[in-house]
Structures are given as structure tokens and as C-alpha cells.
N, C-alpha and C positions, 0 to 999 in steps of 0.2 A: 289858567283855572278859575279865572274870573279875579277876584278881590285879591291883591297883592299877597304874596306869602309873608308871614310875620304879622299879620293884621288880624283881627276879628271885627266882625260886623257889629255896628252899635245900631244901625237903622238903616233902612232899605226904603225905596219907592219904586213902585213898578205900574204900568198903565193901568188906569182907573183907580188908582188910590188919592186920597187926598190929603195925606200927610199925618203926621201923631204928635200930639202934646201929653205929657205925663202928670202933670200938676207940681206940686209943690213938694210933695213928701218923698217921691221916688224919681230916678232917672239916672244918667249917664255924668258921673262927676268927672270933670276936667280942671286941671290945675296942676301946681306944684306936687300933691300928694298921690295923683293919680295920671290919668292920661294926658301927655304933653304934646302930642301931635295928632291931627287929624287929616285923612287923607280922602278926598271925593273923587270917586270913580263912576265915569258915565259909560254905559256900553249901547252901542248902536247896532241895528242890523239892518244892510243894505245889500240884499242877495245880488241885487242886478246890477251894483256897482255902479249907480248913478253918482255923476260928479258933481251936480249941481244943486243937492239939496242943502238948505240952511237950518240950523237948529235955532231955536228960540226958547229954549228950556231956562228956568230959573230956579231959585232956591231961596229959602227963608230958614235961617237958623236962629231959635230963640235960647236963650240962657240966662240964669238966674243966680242969686247966692243961696248956697247948699244951707238948709237948715240943719241944727244939732241932731235930731233925730231922722236924718235923710237916710233914705236906703239907694243902696248903689244898684243898678241892673245889669243885667248881662244877656246877651243873646245866645242862645244854646241850639245848635243845628243837628237835626236827626234825618234820617232818609235812606236813600240806597243810590250807590253809585253804578253798580252793574246793571246796565239797562240795555235789553236787547228787544225790538218789539217788530215781530213779523209783519208783513204787509197783509191787508185783507181780513184782519180780525176784529170782531165787534169786542172784545174784551180781553185785555193783557194785565193781568195782575203784578204789581211788582213790590216786594215787601223788603223792609230793612227793619232790623231792631237793634236797640242799644240795650245789651243784655245786663242783668242785675249785676254782673261782675263787674261790668264797665261803670255803671253808676256806684259802686260802692267805691271805685278808684276817682271819678271824676267829682262826687258829691261830697264833701266832707261832714255835712249835716244836712236836715231838710233846706229845700228851695221851694220857692213859691212862685208858680206861672201867673202873671198878669194877663198874658195876649199870646196867640199863636197865628203864624201864617203860614198856609200850605203853597206850595210852589210847584207848579209843572208848565209845560209849554202849551202847544194847541192840540196834541193828542190827548191831554188831561181830561177826563171826563168825571171822577168822583176822587175823592182824597179823605183819609181819616187817621189821626194820631190816636193810639190809645196807652192807657196807662194801666199797668198790671203790678200786683203785690203777691208774691208768693203763689204765683200760678193762678190768680184771681183777678179778673178784669174790676178795676176800679171807678175809672171814668172814660169818656171820651174828651180828649184835650181837644180835638176838632172831629166834626164830621160832617163833611162837604159833600152833598150826595150829586150836586149839580155844579161841579167846577167849571171856571169862565177863566179863562187868562186874562182876558181885558177887562174883567169886573173882579179884581182880587177881594177876599174879606179878611178882615182882621177879626179873629176870634176874641173876644173879650171875656176872662174869667173871673166873676166878681160875685163872690170872693176869690181869691186868688187859688190856685188848687196846689196842694202841697206833694211834692215829689220826694221821697226818701232814698237815701242810698241802699241800692239793692233792689229798689223797682226796677221794671223793664218797661220800656218806650217801644211800641212798636207803630212803624210809619205803613200806611197801605196805599199806594198810588194805583188807579185803574185808568188803563188807555184804551182808545179806539183806534184802529189803523184801516177802517174801513173804506176811506177814501186816499189811502196811500198804497203805491206799487212798488214799493222800498222798503228795505231794512232801515230800521231809526235805532239809534244808539245814544248813550250818554253823552251830552256835549254842551257847549256855551252858546251855539247859534241857536235862534227862535226855530229854525227846522229840525234841529237835535231835540232831545228831552231831557229832563230831569224829574228828580223825585225828592224834594226836600221840605222838611219842616222847620220853622223858625219860631222858637220857643222865647219869649222876654220872660226874665225870671229874676228873682232876688233871694238872698243876698250875694253879692258877687263874691265876697271873701269865702262862699262855701262851695264854689266851683272852680277846678284845677285844670279841666279840659274844656273848650268851649264848643266841640262838635263830637257828633258820635255817629255818624253815617255809616252802613255797613257796606263792606267790598264782598258781593256776591254773599255766599252763607255767613260769613263773619263778621261780628262787631268790629269798631275801632281798636278796641283794646285788646282784642283777641288777634287782630294783625300785628299791632306796633307793641304791646307789651308781653302778651303771652304766646304769641306765635301758635295759637291753636291749631293740632292737624286738622284737616277735611276726611274722614273717615280714616282710610290707610296710609293716606297721602301726608307724608311729612314736609310738607312745601316749604318753610324755611330752608331746608337744606338742599332740595330739589333746585331751587330758583337761585340758589348762591353757587355759582359757577365755579367758584374758588375750593369747593370741596370736591375730595378726591372722587367721589360717586359722580356729581355733576360734571366734573372736569374731565371724566372718563368718556360720558356719553357727548359731551362737545366736540372732543378730540375726534371721537368716532363720525360724528356728523360731518364734521370739517373733512375728514380723510374720503369718505363715501358718497358724501351728497352734494350735488351742485346747487347754484344758486339761479341759474338760467331756466329753471322748469323742465330739465331733462331728467327721467328717473332712472338712474343706474341701477342695474340688478343689485348690486351690494347694498345700494340706500334702501332699496325695498325691502331686504333683509333687515337692516338696521333699524327702519321705521317700525315695520310690524314688530318687532322685539320690544322698542321703546313703547308701543302703544299697549303693551300688558301692564305697564307700571303704574301704580295706582295713582299718581298723580296725572297721568294722560287719560283719565275715566271720569265721566260723570261731569258732577259740578266742580270737581277739583281741575279737572282739565282746564275750564273754562276760566277757573281763578289763575292757575297758574301761567296760561296762556296771556292773560291781562297784565300780570307782572312782567313777563318776558318782553311784552311789547313797549314797556318804560325804558328800556335801557338798551345801546347798540349791540352789546352781543347775544342779549336775547332776541333781538329781531332777526339777526343774523340765524340763530338757532331754528328760530320760527321758520324762516324762508328755507333753510335746508330740509326742515323736518316737513315741509308743506310740498316740496317736489316729489314727494312720493307718498303723500298722505293718503291711505283707504285706496278706493278705486277712484277718486274723483282726479287725481292727476297723474294716473298712469300713461295716460296717451303721450307721445312725443310731438304732436302735433297742436301748436299753440291754438288753434281756432276750432278744434272738435269738442270743446266743453260745452254743455248745455247751458242756457242762459242762467239757471238757477246755480250752477257750479261755478259759472265765471263770476255770478255777484258775489259768492263767498270767498272765491281763490283768487281772482284776479286782480290788479291793482286798481285798474279802472275799466267800466262796462264799455263795451263798443259805442261808437257813436250811434244815435238813433234809438238807444233803449231810454225810456222813461226814468227822470229823476225828479220827481216833485217835491214840493214841500207841503206836507200835509196840513192844511188849515191856517199855514202861516201867511203873513201878507205878501203879496207877489210883487205889487211895483213900487210901493212906497218904504222909503227908509223909515225906520221905527226906533225911537228911543226907548229901550226896552226896560232898563233897570238903572236907577241912581244909588249909589252905596255910600253911606258914611262909614268910615273904618278908623279903626285907632291901632297903633302898634302894640302886637301882644303877640299871641300864638294860636293860629286856628287853621284850618281847612275852610276857605270861604269858596264856595262854586256856584253862587246867586249868577244868573244872566236873565 
């Protein structure tokens, strides 16, 4: 997922940036009382698998004694993990919200944002991060109407912008896929997409969690702390295959459904019945399937489910699905079908991002 688990980002560089210095009153404190280890992580993009590229990247890291009135900085991540961009679309909006119930948990007192960085890949066209308080918009943290991956903008807020516990942070990423003929999803490669905002703020001791991206319709705290239902779907129970309800579903799928794509009549009946479950409809279905993709038993469940899912998989002939059907349901498209990188460099290996990280706790997804 990019940055190593158990770390949080303290600084980042991407193509087009000159670097950043914080002055003598704010910064990231290192030493006995705080961060003791720093990890440098460099990401490369080489879709052509060229073997003779040589990297000449370099880094200068400056440090100084901390003053008595020094403010410790922290980088806070917002955005959306669940991204699906269909081909041939002039505008696809992806929204992630760090809700007030999450900032109530993650900020113990007001924090102050000194700068913000938008991050998408080559399909990104515009991006903004908005601050809301009690349902009313307070400010644009960023509002980048013409985003360019190769020319990132560090949005400096002077004076710093106050965010209070209970405020809502909304991140909107706008993509265009007019030059693409394939679906694009969240991923670390430059040919995939991302939607993240990186807010540099202080004081560090006010922040208990360093990231709040959304997972589909839910904010981070609604996934990991509250287990918030999606409509009538109690997804924490549904995706837990050790619960009696979900175990019964899994056992029935194993008994009635193959993994080789053949749709047995008894499997078709099982699937049609399962498709009526609240967790297998609408945005809840997309959310729970994303969770199932993250562990082996869930992947197996999806494989058996898809052997007779709707009308797309009912044929027993493997080569009779349409091009669009096979894009969605087959592991690999037949040879000769296009698979382009929309806007990404085609021939050159790209040093995409350099990260400085310190041991702590954060989801870090930047690429």
C-alpha cells in the first residue's frame, strides 16, 4: 500500500516539487522524546519493465535545534480509497468525507493547518478539500481547478486554518477518462488512480489518528470504530464468516457452486436468493465485495458467487461472454484487447514519489 505499515508520512516529494522547509517555529521533532527512526521510501514506475534505467535522484535533509516554543507538526490524510473510473467519461467525481464523529475522535482540541497537497494520478483534472462546521461550509482548504500530476501545488494557508473536533472534511477528486478504453481503479501504479489530500497541521499532541480516508460511503472511524451499517446492511456481521449467518451462506456456496465458472442449477438458486440480501445490493454490495477481496475465504466466496451471478455468467461456454462482460468477470482479457495507461508515461521509468516516514500508526497510500 505504499508506505510501510506502522509508519506515518512526515514529508513527501513528487514530480515537479522543489521541496519544503518549515522555519524555526514549526517542524517535525526528532530525538529522544519523539521520532527515533526515519524511513526513506522511493517509488518507481516502469510499466515497460526496461532493465537498463539508472536513477540519479538525491535528497537533502536539514535539521536544527528545537526552540522552547516549537510546534510539532503532523501530516493528516483525507480522501477516498474506493475508486472506479469507467472508460470514455469526461467527468467522474469521487468524494471522501471525514465526518464530524471521526474528527471528534481524532482531534482532542483544535488543530491548525499550515499547508495542504492534493494527490491524484494522470486522470486527475481538478480537486478540492472543503471544511464544514455544523453543516455549513467554512473554507476551502484547497481548490485546484486545473490539476496536473507533474506540477503539484503546495497550498500554503497563512494564517493557518483552524479545524475543530466535530468539523467535517470533504475531499472531491474529478477525473476524466476520455482517452482510456479500460476501467481504472485505486492502486499504487501511475496507471491506477488515487484521491488523497495531505494536510500538514499542528499541534501533534492534539491528533490521535493520522488518516481519515473514506472506504466507499463510510469514513475511517465508521469502519474501524463504529462499524456503521450501510442502509439495512449490517456489514460487520455479513463479512465475518465465523458468525452463524455468514457461515451458513459460505457453507451453502461451497456445497452448491463451483469455482471453474460452470453454473450449476442449484448454485443459480442459491445466488438468486443471496442477491436479495441487503448487503448484496447497491453501494453496500460494492463495499462488502471489496472487503471479501482482502482475505482468502472472501475471495473464494466471490469466486463461487460469480459462477452464477445474474445473467452474465449463466453460459457454460467460456468464450461466449461479450467484451464488456469479460472485462468485469474474467481474470484476464483475451489477447488483442486494448489495455492502455491513460496519460501515464509509456516509455520512461518514472521516479514517482519520495517519502519520509516515521514509526507510528497510519494508513499511508501515496504513490
